[in-house]
N, C-alpha and C positions, 0 to 999 in steps of 0.2 A: 559608427559613433552613436552613442545613446542620446536620444532626445526626449525631453519631458513634454508631454502633450499639453499640460497646463501652461507651461512657459511659452510654448509655441502659440497657444491660443491667445495669451496676453499680448504677445508680439503682433499677432494678426489684428487683434482689436485695436491696439495702439496705432498701428499703421493705417487702418481704415479711418480712425478718428482724425489723425493728422491729415490724411489725404482729403477728407471732407472739408477741411479748411485751407486746402491748397498749401499745406505746410507753413501757413502764416502763424508764427508764434503769438503775435499780438491778438489775432482773432481767436486762437485757441485759449489764450489767457482770459480774454473777455468772456468767452463761453463758460469757462470754469468758474469765473467770478460770479456770473449770472446764476449758474447752478448752485454755487455756494450760498448765495443770498436767498435763493428759493428754497433751500433745504430747511431753513428755520433753525438750524443748529448754531450754537454759540461759536464764534470764530475767535481763536486765541492767537495773538501775535507773539511768536516766540523770538522775534528778532530784537526785541527791546529788553532783553534780560540784562540786569546790572552785571558788571564784571565781577569776577571772583573776589578781587581785592575790596571792592566797595561793599560787597555782601558781607564779607568777614569783618571789615572795619565797622560797618553799621551794626552788626550783631554784637560786637565787642562793646560798642557804646551803649547799646540797649542793656546788656548784662551789667555793665558798670553802673548805669543809672538805677537798675533794679537793686543792686547791692547797696548803693547810697541811700535809696528810699527805705530799704529794710533796716539799715543802721539808724536812720533818723527815727523810725518808729520804735525801735528797741531802746532808745535812750530817753 
C-alpha cells in the first residue's frame, strides 16, 4: 500500500503533540488558545454567522429601503 510521507509526518507530529499533554483535550485547547493569543493575529469567530434566511430577508429590506429613498429623491 502506498503511503504519503507528508501525511505520515503530520500524523507523527500530531501524536507527539497530543502525547505531550497526556491526551488531555482541555490542556491541548488551552495551549492552542495561548498560542493563538500570542500570535497577534486577528481571531474571527465563524460560529455566529446569521442564518441564510435572516441574511436574505435583511438584504431584501435594505434593497427596499434603497428603492424607497431613490423614489423620494426623484419626486
